[in-house]
TIMI-179605 format. One record per residue: residue number from 1; x, y, z of N, C-alpha, C in turn. Coordinates in nm, 3 decimals, always signed. Example, Ala and Ser with C-alpha at 12.3 -4.5 7.8 and 13.67 -1.06 7.14 Angstrom:
REM residues 2
+-----+---------+---------+---------+---------+---------+---------+---------+---------+---------+
: num :   neast :  nnorth :     nup :  caeast : canorth :    caup :   ceast :  cnorth :     cup :
+-----+---------+---------+---------+---------+---------+---------+---------+---------+---------+
:   1 :  +1.319 :  -0.569 :  +0.780 :  +1.230 :  -0.450 :  +0.780 :  +1.320 :  -0.330 :  +0.780 :
:   2 :  +1.285 :  -0.225 :  +0.708 :  +1.367 :  -0.106 :  +0.714 :  +1.290 :  +0.003 :  +0.787 :
+-----+---------+---------+---------+---------+---------+---------+---------+---------+---------+
REM end
This chain:
REM residues 88
+-----+---------+---------+---------+---------+---------+---------+---------+---------+---------+
: num :   neast :  nnorth :     nup :  caeast : canorth :    caup :   ceast :  cnorth :     cup :
+-----+---------+---------+---------+---------+---------+---------+---------+---------+---------+
:   1 :  +1.090 :  +0.153 :  -1.795 :  +1.103 :  +0.222 :  -1.938 :  +1.045 :  +0.146 :  -2.050 :
:   2 :  +1.080 :  -0.006 :  -2.034 :  +1.004 :  -0.080 :  -2.120 :  +0.858 :  -0.076 :  -2.133 :
:   3 :  +0.804 :  -0.065 :  -2.013 :  +0.666 :  -0.036 :  -2.016 :  +0.611 :  +0.074 :  -2.082 :
:   4 :  +0.682 :  +0.175 :  -2.058 :  +0.640 :  +0.312 :  -2.136 :  +0.644 :  +0.294 :  -2.284 :
:   5 :  +0.759 :  +0.236 :  -2.344 :  +0.786 :  +0.184 :  -2.482 :  +0.667 :  +0.107 :  -2.526 :
:   6 :  +0.653 :  -0.002 :  -2.451 :  +0.534 :  -0.091 :  -2.492 :  +0.390 :  -0.026 :  -2.499 :
:   7 :  +0.369 :  +0.060 :  -2.399 :  +0.239 :  +0.151 :  -2.399 :  +0.225 :  +0.236 :  -2.515 :
:   8 :  +0.339 :  +0.254 :  -2.600 :  +0.315 :  +0.347 :  -2.704 :  +0.368 :  +0.493 :  -2.687 :
:   9 :  +0.426 :  +0.525 :  -2.575 :  +0.474 :  +0.657 :  -2.556 :  +0.590 :  +0.686 :  -2.651 :
:  10 :  +0.601 :  +0.807 :  -2.698 :  +0.709 :  +0.845 :  -2.794 :  +0.849 :  +0.829 :  -2.722 :
:  11 :  +0.947 :  +0.815 :  -2.802 :  +1.079 :  +0.808 :  -2.755 :  +1.128 :  +0.930 :  -2.680 :
:  12 :  +1.093 :  +1.045 :  -2.741 :  +1.132 :  +1.179 :  -2.662 :  +1.071 :  +1.180 :  -2.517 :
:  13 :  +0.927 :  +1.143 :  -2.507 :  +0.880 :  +1.139 :  -2.374 :  +0.937 :  +1.034 :  -2.286 :
:  14 :  +0.962 :  +0.919 :  -2.329 :  +1.048 :  +0.823 :  -2.250 :  +1.192 :  +0.883 :  -2.206 :
:  15 :  +1.253 :  +0.951 :  -2.291 :  +1.381 :  +1.014 :  -2.272 :  +1.369 :  +1.113 :  -2.156 :
:  16 :  +1.256 :  +1.201 :  -2.160 :  +1.227 :  +1.293 :  -2.059 :  +1.207 :  +1.222 :  -1.925 :
:  17 :  +1.131 :  +1.122 :  -1.924 :  +1.110 :  +1.055 :  -1.792 :  +1.233 :  +1.003 :  -1.742 :
:  18 :  +1.321 :  +0.926 :  -1.814 :  +1.441 :  +0.875 :  -1.791 :  +1.530 :  +0.984 :  -1.727 :
:  19 :  +1.536 :  +1.090 :  -1.785 :  +1.622 :  +1.216 :  -1.741 :  +1.567 :  +1.263 :  -1.593 :
:  20 :  +1.442 :  +1.265 :  -1.572 :  +1.388 :  +1.304 :  -1.452 :  +1.427 :  +1.210 :  -1.336 :
:  21 :  +1.408 :  +1.063 :  -1.384 :  +1.451 :  +0.976 :  -1.289 :  +1.594 :  +0.971 :  -1.253 :
:  22 :  +1.689 :  +1.024 :  -1.332 :  +1.827 :  +0.996 :  -1.308 :  +1.903 :  +1.129 :  -1.269 :
:  23 :  +1.839 :  +1.227 :  -1.281 :  +1.908 :  +1.379 :  -1.250 :  +1.839 :  +1.452 :  -1.140 :
:  24 :  +1.764 :  +1.402 :  -1.067 :  +1.685 :  +1.467 :  -0.956 :  +1.783 :  +1.511 :  -0.828 :
:  25 :  +1.747 :  +1.612 :  -0.777 :  +1.819 :  +1.666 :  -0.660 :  +1.742 :  +1.706 :  -0.550 :
:  26 :  +1.757 :  +1.687 :  -0.426 :  +1.678 :  +1.727 :  -0.314 :  +1.768 :  +1.802 :  -0.216 :
:  27 :  +1.713 :  +1.895 :  -0.139 :  +1.779 :  +1.955 :  -0.024 :  +1.700 :  +1.977 :  +0.093 :
:  28 :  +1.754 :  +1.983 :  +0.218 :  +1.669 :  +2.003 :  +0.330 :  +1.679 :  +2.151 :  +0.366 :
:  29 :  +1.554 :  +2.196 :  +0.401 :  +1.535 :  +2.331 :  +0.442 :  +1.505 :  +2.342 :  +0.589 :
:  30 :  +1.619 :  +2.399 :  +0.660 :  +1.597 :  +2.401 :  +0.819 :  +1.608 :  +2.539 :  +0.848 :
:  31 :  +1.507 :  +2.588 :  +0.928 :  +1.499 :  +2.698 :  +0.980 :  +1.521 :  +2.821 :  +0.880 :
:  32 :  +1.482 :  +2.791 :  +0.759 :  +1.479 :  +2.888 :  +0.649 :  +1.633 :  +2.893 :  +0.579 :
:  33 :  +1.704 :  +2.797 :  +0.612 :  +1.847 :  +2.776 :  +0.554 :  +1.854 :  +2.648 :  +0.470 :
:  34 :  +1.870 :  +2.685 :  +0.352 :  +1.881 :  +2.554 :  +0.250 :  +2.009 :  +2.476 :  +0.264 :
:  35 :  +2.004 :  +2.352 :  +0.291 :  +2.124 :  +2.286 :  +0.305 :  +2.186 :  +2.238 :  +0.169 :
:  36 :  +2.278 :  +2.146 :  +0.181 :  +2.358 :  +2.102 :  +0.043 :  +2.252 :  +2.014 :  -0.027 :
:  37 :  +2.279 :  +2.021 :  -0.172 :  +2.195 :  +1.934 :  -0.260 :  +2.243 :  +1.790 :  -0.235 :
:  38 :  +2.141 :  +1.709 :  -0.247 :  +2.170 :  +1.556 :  -0.232 :  +2.120 :  +1.495 :  -0.369 :
:  39 :  +2.211 :  +1.423 :  -0.447 :  +2.166 :  +1.370 :  -0.562 :  +2.070 :  +1.250 :  -0.547 :
:  40 :  +1.968 :  +1.246 :  -0.620 :  +1.877 :  +1.126 :  -0.613 :  +1.904 :  +1.057 :  -0.734 :
:  41 :  +1.967 :  +0.955 :  -0.737 :  +2.012 :  +0.881 :  -0.858 :  +1.895 :  +0.807 :  -0.917 :
:  42 :  +1.806 :  +0.731 :  -0.839 :  +1.698 :  +0.649 :  -0.892 :  +1.567 :  +0.692 :  -0.824 :
:  43 :  +1.469 :  +0.668 :  -0.901 :  +1.337 :  +0.670 :  -0.848 :  +1.284 :  +0.816 :  -0.840 :
:  44 :  +1.159 :  +0.831 :  -0.790 :  +1.105 :  +0.955 :  -0.783 :  +1.098 :  +0.996 :  -0.631 :
:  45 :  +1.107 :  +1.135 :  -0.623 :  +1.095 :  +1.193 :  -0.491 :  +0.964 :  +1.180 :  -0.434 :
:  46 :  +0.943 :  +1.180 :  -0.297 :  +0.816 :  +1.185 :  -0.242 :  +0.740 :  +1.308 :  -0.282 :
:  47 :  +0.617 :  +1.313 :  -0.310 :  +0.555 :  +1.418 :  -0.360 :  +0.566 :  +1.464 :  -0.494 :
:  48 :  +0.650 :  +1.396 :  -0.571 :  +0.652 :  +1.429 :  -0.713 :  +0.535 :  +1.417 :  -0.798 :
:  49 :  +0.499 :  +1.523 :  -0.863 :  +0.376 :  +1.536 :  -0.925 :  +0.346 :  +1.422 :  -1.057 :
:  50 :  +0.457 :  +1.377 :  -1.098 :  +0.451 :  +1.256 :  -1.199 :  +0.409 :  +1.142 :  -1.133 :
:  51 :  +0.425 :  +1.113 :  -1.003 :  +0.404 :  +0.975 :  -0.950 :  +0.281 :  +0.927 :  -0.966 :
:  52 :  +0.153 :  +0.992 :  -0.953 :  +0.043 :  +0.938 :  -0.981 :  +0.010 :  +0.883 :  -1.128 :
:  53 :  +0.059 :  +0.957 :  -1.213 :  +0.050 :  +0.905 :  -1.348 :  +0.123 :  +0.781 :  -1.379 :
:  54 :  +0.251 :  +0.775 :  -1.339 :  +0.322 :  +0.651 :  -1.350 :  +0.268 :  +0.531 :  -1.278 :
:  55 :  +0.196 :  +0.558 :  -1.170 :  +0.139 :  +0.457 :  -1.080 :  +0.016 :  +0.411 :  -1.152 :
:  56 :  -0.047 :  +0.486 :  -1.233 :  -0.176 :  +0.434 :  -1.306 :  -0.128 :  +0.357 :  -1.420 :
:  57 :  -0.020 :  +0.390 :  -1.483 :  +0.036 :  +0.297 :  -1.609 :  +0.081 :  +0.169 :  -1.560 :
:  58 :  +0.152 :  +0.165 :  -1.444 :  +0.202 :  +0.035 :  -1.375 :  +0.078 :  -0.042 :  -1.338 :
:  59 :  -0.013 :  +0.022 :  -1.272 :  -0.153 :  -0.045 :  -1.214 :  -0.213 :  -0.122 :  -1.342 :
:  60 :  -0.211 :  -0.045 :  -1.445 :  -0.296 :  -0.096 :  -1.562 :  -0.213 :  -0.223 :  -1.605 :
:  61 :  -0.097 :  -0.223 :  -1.615 :  -0.010 :  -0.327 :  -1.671 :  -0.032 :  -0.450 :  -1.571 :
:  62 :  -0.026 :  -0.430 :  -1.443 :  -0.043 :  -0.523 :  -1.353 :  -0.192 :  -0.593 :  -1.353 :
:  63 :  -0.283 :  -0.503 :  -1.385 :  -0.426 :  -0.565 :  -1.406 :  -0.428 :  -0.650 :  -1.526 :
:  64 :  -0.359 :  -0.618 :  -1.637 :  -0.366 :  -0.694 :  -1.750 :  -0.290 :  -0.829 :  -1.729 :
:  65 :  -0.184 :  -0.814 :  -1.651 :  -0.118 :  -0.943 :  -1.625 :  -0.204 :  -1.053 :  -1.536 :
:  66 :  -0.268 :  -0.999 :  -1.450 :  -0.364 :  -1.074 :  -1.372 :  -0.476 :  -1.120 :  -1.442 :
:  67 :  -0.528 :  -1.073 :  -1.556 :  -0.632 :  -1.108 :  -1.620 :  -0.624 :  -1.249 :  -1.684 :
:  68 :  -0.500 :  -1.274 :  -1.744 :  -0.483 :  -1.396 :  -1.802 :  -0.484 :  -1.520 :  -1.705 :
:  69 :  -0.406 :  -1.526 :  -1.604 :  -0.420 :  -1.632 :  -1.501 :  -0.565 :  -1.656 :  -1.451 :
:  70 :  -0.632 :  -1.545 :  -1.444 :  -0.760 :  -1.541 :  -1.377 :  -0.863 :  -1.614 :  -1.477 :
:  71 :  -0.836 :  -1.591 :  -1.601 :  -0.921 :  -1.659 :  -1.720 :  -0.895 :  -1.801 :  -1.736 :
:  72 :  -0.769 :  -1.836 :  -1.710 :  -0.728 :  -1.977 :  -1.728 :  -0.766 :  -2.050 :  -1.582 :
:  73 :  -0.826 :  -1.984 :  -1.499 :  -0.859 :  -2.046 :  -1.358 :  -0.732 :  -2.081 :  -1.278 :
:  74 :  -0.619 :  -2.024 :  -1.299 :  -0.496 :  -2.046 :  -1.221 :  -0.497 :  -1.952 :  -1.112 :
:  75 :  -0.571 :  -1.842 :  -1.116 :  -0.568 :  -1.731 :  -1.019 :  -0.723 :  -1.714 :  -0.978 :
:  76 :  -0.749 :  -1.705 :  -0.845 :  -0.882 :  -1.686 :  -0.790 :  -0.892 :  -1.575 :  -0.706 :
:  77 :  -1.008 :  -1.516 :  -0.707 :  -1.048 :  -1.405 :  -0.606 :  -1.036 :  -1.452 :  -0.462 :
:  78 :  -0.968 :  -1.400 :  -0.376 :  -0.942 :  -1.457 :  -0.246 :  -1.083 :  -1.474 :  -0.161 :
:  79 :  -1.193 :  -1.410 :  -0.202 :  -1.321 :  -1.406 :  -0.127 :  -1.426 :  -1.500 :  -0.199 :
:  80 :  -1.415 :  -1.479 :  -0.341 :  -1.530 :  -1.557 :  -0.415 :  -1.458 :  -1.588 :  -0.553 :
:  81 :  -1.475 :  -1.727 :  -0.572 :  -1.412 :  -1.794 :  -0.685 :  -1.477 :  -1.742 :  -0.817 :
:  82 :  -1.599 :  -1.703 :  -0.827 :  -1.659 :  -1.641 :  -0.957 :  -1.634 :  -1.491 :  -0.985 :
:  83 :  -1.558 :  -1.430 :  -0.903 :  -1.519 :  -1.300 :  -0.929 :  -1.358 :  -1.285 :  -0.975 :
:  84 :  -1.345 :  -1.201 :  -1.086 :  -1.199 :  -1.178 :  -1.120 :  -1.120 :  -1.118 :  -1.025 :
:  85 :  -0.971 :  -1.131 :  -1.017 :  -0.898 :  -1.083 :  -0.922 :  -0.893 :  -0.942 :  -0.953 :
:  86 :  -0.903 :  -0.856 :  -0.843 :  -0.903 :  -0.705 :  -0.851 :  -0.774 :  -0.650 :  -0.831 :
:  87 :  -0.727 :  -0.533 :  -0.878 :  -0.613 :  -0.472 :  -0.864 :  -0.669 :  -0.327 :  -0.795 :
:  88 :  -0.626 :  -0.323 :  -0.678 :  -0.666 :  -0.199 :  -0.584 :  -0.556 :  -0.101 :  -0.563 :
+-----+---------+---------+---------+---------+---------+---------+---------+---------+---------+
REM end
């Protein structure tokens, strides 16, 4: 949540994301019969449509964190020293 605030997302949007992360429920469908609801208290569920967007935000932060040590020569590309570290 701190990353979202730091990236400039409005408080209301951050509250929506927090609510989605805290209030999710899942159920198992077996032979057309829906089972009991299982609360998912933390994290996103597999296949959640929000997941790729949050991944991009976190990957951007990771790339920025890796740029500084790379510029200071504390961190090197594993194959070629003259290349910056990449985030794949």
